[in-house]
C-alpha positions in Angstrom: 3.8 -91.2 -3.7 6.0 -90.9 -0.6 4.1 -93.8 1.0 4.7 -95.9 -2.0 8.4 -95.2 -1.9 8.4 -96.3 1.7 6.5 -99.4 0.9 8.8 -100.4 -1.9 11.8 -99.8 0.4 10.2 -102.0 3.0 9.7 -104.8 0.4 13.4 -104.7 -0.1 14.7 -104.3 3.4 12.1 -106.5 5.2 12.1 -109.1 2.5 15.9 -109.3 2.4 16.1 -109.6 6.2 13.5 -112.3 6.4 15.0 -114.3 3.6 18.8 -113.8 3.9 19.2 -113.7 7.7 16.7 -116.4 8.8 18.6 -119.7 8.8 15.6 -121.8 9.7 14.4 -124.0 6.8 11.2 -122.8 5.3 8.2 -124.5 6.9 5.6 -125.6 4.4 1.9 -125.7 5.4 0.5 -129.2 5.3 -2.3 -128.3 2.8 -1.7 -124.9 1.1 -5.0 -123.3 0.2 -4.4 -121.5 -3.1 -7.1 -119.3 -4.5 -6.5 -120.4 -8.1 -4.9 -123.2 -10.2 -2.2 -122.5 -12.7 -2.4 -120.9 -15.2 -4.4 -117.8 -14.8 -5.6 -116.3 -18.1 -3.5 -113.5 -19.4 -5.1 -110.1 -19.5 -6.9 -109.0 -22.7 -6.3 -105.7 -24.5 -9.5 -104.4 -22.9 -8.3 -105.3 -19.4 -4.9 -103.7 -19.9 -6.5 -100.5 -21.0 -8.8 -100.6 -18.0 -5.8 -101.1 -15.8 -4.1 -98.1 -17.3 -7.2 -96.0 -16.9 -7.7 -96.9 -13.2 -6.6 -94.0 -11.0 -5.9 -95.3 -7.5 -5.3 -93.2 -4.3 -3.3 -95.2 -1.7 -4.1 -92.5 0.8 -7.9 -92.9 0.6 -9.2 -93.1 4.1 -12.7 -94.3 3.5 -13.4 -97.7 2.1 -16.4 -97.7 -0.3 -18.9 -100.5 -0.1 -18.5 -102.7 -3.2 -20.3 -105.9 -4.3 -17.7 -108.5 -5.3 -20.0 -109.8 -8.1 -20.9 -106.5 -9.8 -18.1 -104.1 -9.0 -15.4 -103.3 -11.6 -11.8 -104.3 -11.0 -10.9 -100.7 -10.4 -13.6 -100.2 -7.8 -12.4 -103.3 -6.0 -8.8 -102.2 -6.1 -9.8 -98.8 -4.6 -11.8 -100.5 -1.9 -8.9 -102.8 -1.0 -6.4 -99.9 -0.8 -8.8 -97.9 1.4 -9.0 -100.9 3.8 -5.2 -101.2 3.8 -4.9 -97.5 4.6 -6.9 -98.1 7.7 -4.5 -100.7 9.2 -2.9 -99.7 12.5 0.6 -100.0 11.1 2.9 -101.4 8.4 3.3 -104.7 10.4 -0.5 -105.4 10.6 -1.4 -108.1 8.0 -4.2 -107.6 5.5 -7.6 -108.5 6.8 -9.8 -111.3 5.4 -11.9 -108.6 3.7 -8.8 -107.2 2.0 -7.7 -110.6 0.8 -11.2 -111.3 -0.6 -11.0 -108.1 -2.5 -7.5 -108.7 -3.7 -8.2 -112.3 -5.0 -11.3 -111.0 -6.7 -9.2 -108.3 -8.3 -6.7 -110.9 -9.6 -9.6 -112.9 -11.0 -11.1 -109.9 -12.8 -8.0 -108.2 -14.1 -4.5 -109.6 -13.4 -2.9 -106.6 -15.1 -4.2 -104.3 -12.4 -2.5 -106.3 -9.7 0.8 -105.2 -11.3 0.0 -101.5 -10.6 2.5 -100.2 -8.1 0.0 -99.2 -5.4 -1.5 -102.7 -5.4 1.7 -104.5 -5.8 3.4 -102.6 -2.9 0.4 -103.3 -0.7 -0.4 -107.0 -1.4 2.9 -108.6 -2.5 3.3 -111.9 -0.6 0.0 -111.3 1.2 -1.8 -114.5 0.3 -1.5 -117.9 -1.3 -2.7 -117.1 -4.8 -1.8 -119.6 -7.5 -0.9 -123.2 -7.2 2.3 -124.4 -8.9 2.1 -125.8 -12.5 1.3 -129.4 -12.9 4.8 -130.2 -14.2 6.2 -129.4 -10.8 4.6 -132.5 -9.3 7.6 -134.5 -10.8 11.2 -134.5 -9.5 13.7 -131.8 -10.3 16.7 -133.7 -11.8 19.1 -130.8 -12.3 19.6 -127.1 -11.4 21.9 -124.4 -12.7 22.1 -121.2 -10.6 24.0 -118.0 -11.4 24.2 -115.1 -9.0 26.1 -111.8 -9.1 25.9 -109.1 -6.5 27.6 -105.6 -6.3 27.1 -102.8 -3.8 29.1 -100.8 -1.3 31.2 -103.7 -0.1 32.1 -107.2 -1.4 31.0 -108.5 -4.8 29.7 -112.0 -5.3 29.9 -114.2 -8.4 28.4 -117.6 -8.1 27.9 -120.3 -10.8 26.5 -123.5 -9.3 25.3 -126.7 -11.0 23.5 -129.6 -9.3 23.0 -132.8 -11.1 21.3 -136.1 -10.0 19.1 -133.8 -7.9 16.4 -136.4 -7.4 18.8 -139.1 -6.1 22.3 -138.2 -4.6 22.9 -134.6 -5.8 26.3 -133.7 -7.2 27.3 -130.1 -6.6 29.8 -128.4 -8.8 30.7 -124.8 -9.9 32.7 -121.8 -9.0 32.0 -119.3 -6.2 34.1 -116.1 -5.8 33.7 -113.3 -3.3 35.7 -110.1 -3.9 36.3 -107.6 -1.1 37.3 -109.2 2.1 34.1 -110.6 3.8 35.0 -114.2 2.9 36.9 -116.3 5.5 39.2 -117.3 2.6 41.6 -115.1 0.6 39.6 -112.3 -1.0 39.0 -113.0 -4.7 39.8 -116.7 -4.3 37.2 -119.3 -5.1 35.1 -120.4 -2.2 34.8 -124.2 -1.7 31.4 -125.9 -2.3 30.3 -129.1 -0.7 30.2 -132.2 -2.9 26.5 -132.8 -2.3 23.4 -131.4 -0.7 20.2 -132.9 0.6 17.9 -133.8 -2.3 14.9 -132.3 -0.5 16.5 -128.8 -0.6 16.5 -129.0 -4.4 13.1 -130.6 -4.8 11.6 -127.7 -2.8 12.2 -125.5 -5.9 9.4 -127.2 -7.8 6.9 -126.5 -5.1 8.2 -122.9 -4.8 6.9 -122.1 -8.3 3.6 -120.8 -6.9 1.8 -117.4 -7.1 2.7 -116.9 -10.8 0.7 -114.0 -12.1 0.4 -113.3 -15.8 2.4 -110.5 -17.3 2.9 -109.2 -20.8 6.7 -108.9 -21.3 9.4 -109.5 -18.8 11.1 -106.4 -17.3 13.7 -105.0 -15.1 12.9 -102.5 -12.3 15.7 -101.0 -10.3 14.4 -98.4 -7.8 17.3 -98.9 -5.4 21.0 -98.0 -5.6 24.1 -99.6 -4.2 22.3 -102.9 -4.1 22.5 -104.8 -7.4 21.6 -108.6 -7.3 21.2 -110.5 -10.6 19.8 -114.1 -10.5 19.1 -116.9 -12.9 17.9 -120.3 -11.8 17.3 -123.0 -14.4 15.3 -126.1 -13.3 15.2 -129.3 -15.3 12.4 -131.7 -14.5 12.2 -135.5 -15.0 10.2 -135.3 -18.3 12.7 -132.8 -19.7 10.7 -129.6 -19.0 13.1 -126.7 -18.4 12.1 -123.4 -16.8 14.3 -120.5 -15.8 13.3 -118.1 -13.0 15.2 -114.8 -13.1 14.9 -111.4 -11.5 16.3 -109.6 -14.7 18.6 -107.5 -12.4 15.5 -106.1 -10.6 16.1 -105.0 -7.0 12.7 -103.9 -5.9 11.9 -107.0 -3.8 13.9 -108.9 -1.2 17.1 -110.5 -2.3 16.3 -109.4 -5.9 13.0 -109.3 -7.7 10.3 -109.5 -8.7 11.1 -112.9 -10.2 9.8 -113.8 -13.7 9.6 -116.9 -15.8 8.4 -118.0 -19.2 6.2 -121.1 -19.4 4.7 -122.4 -22.7 5.6 -119.2 -24.4 3.9 -116.9 -21.9 5.4 -114.7 -19.2 4.6 -114.7 -15.4 5.8 -112.8 -12.3 5.9 -114.4 -8.9 3.7 -112.4 -6.4 5.4 -113.8 -3.3 8.7 -114.8 -1.6 8.3 -118.5 -2.1 11.1 -118.9 -4.6 13.6 -116.7 -2.8 12.9 -118.7 0.4 13.9 -121.9 -1.5 17.1 -120.1 -2.5 17.7 -119.2 1.1 17.5 -122.8 2.2 19.8 -123.9 -0.6 22.4 -121.2 0.3 22.2 -122.3 3.9 22.9 -125.9 2.8 25.7 -124.9 0.5 27.1 -122.5 3.2 27.0 -119.6 0.8 26.5 -116.0 1.9 24.2 -113.5 0.2 25.7 -110.3 -1.1 25.9 -107.5 1.4 26.1 -103.7 1.0 27.2 -101.2 3.6 24.5 -98.8 2.6 21.7 -98.5 0.1 18.7 -96.4 -0.7 15.5 -96.6 -2.8 13.3 -94.0 -4.5 11.2 -93.5 -7.5 11.2 -96.5 -9.7 8.9 -97.6 -12.5 5.5 -99.1 -12.3 5.5 -102.8 -13.2 2.1 -102.4 -14.9 3.7 -100.0 -17.4 6.9 -102.1 -17.6 5.0 -105.3 -18.4 2.5 -103.7 -20.8 4.3 -100.7 -22.3 2.5 -98.5 -24.7 4.3 -96.6 -27.5 5.3 -93.2 -26.3 4.4 -93.9 -22.7 7.1 -93.1 -20.1 5.2 -94.8 -17.2 
């Protein structure tokens, strides 16, 4: 359990550093090779029960031999974690064998990929699920809200971008309380009148790696670090989707991110959407919230949060 707490803290600290501090626009691969098309089927009641029953040991040192075609999802998950345990350090990326096991696990039982040992090990490890078909059309409008509190300044942003597929028009209010702003603390921070349309259009392509979940949830394992996000995207045909972290702070600048599409819920299993936000904030000259100190520990299991059972405390 100690290793899981460390991994979760790394997801926050490393993810935040990579997203918030890097000012370089996100490079996109020429031809992303996603393992699956959207949408993946949601887990059945039988699969959810199997995920609950699967006991995983992140400290297992020996990887069992498994056949990808005949092994159960739990056996594949155990083999993947054993291979991960054999890495030389936290900075070593997953091997091709690990990725093969993990993608097979996602195919067999998406619910099990939400189990904290798996999530903490394989979050943002591979290109999993292509973006929905409706993202192939332009984004015509965006509405973003962001609040942040911690040990230091507090941020309160409400930004709207219209005509996003032509000559974007930026409006809204941005306030930073606490003295880190170059302007008077507590006074509204000025926004540019416009932004490059490509920065907004990138949000459609960033709706990748959406893994099925039961219900949306909030997980807050960290203290003195409280981001809350909502990003509403309107597409050319009128489709509207809202990505939100539901005040969760387990991942990067806030997350995991969740969305409802066609009445079903999904969680993003990567940093793709936060990186699009990073590029937008750079273009708008907006800072992310900062805290002088923070810590993480404990926390709930997203599997249990997403598929709660009556009387279960996770």
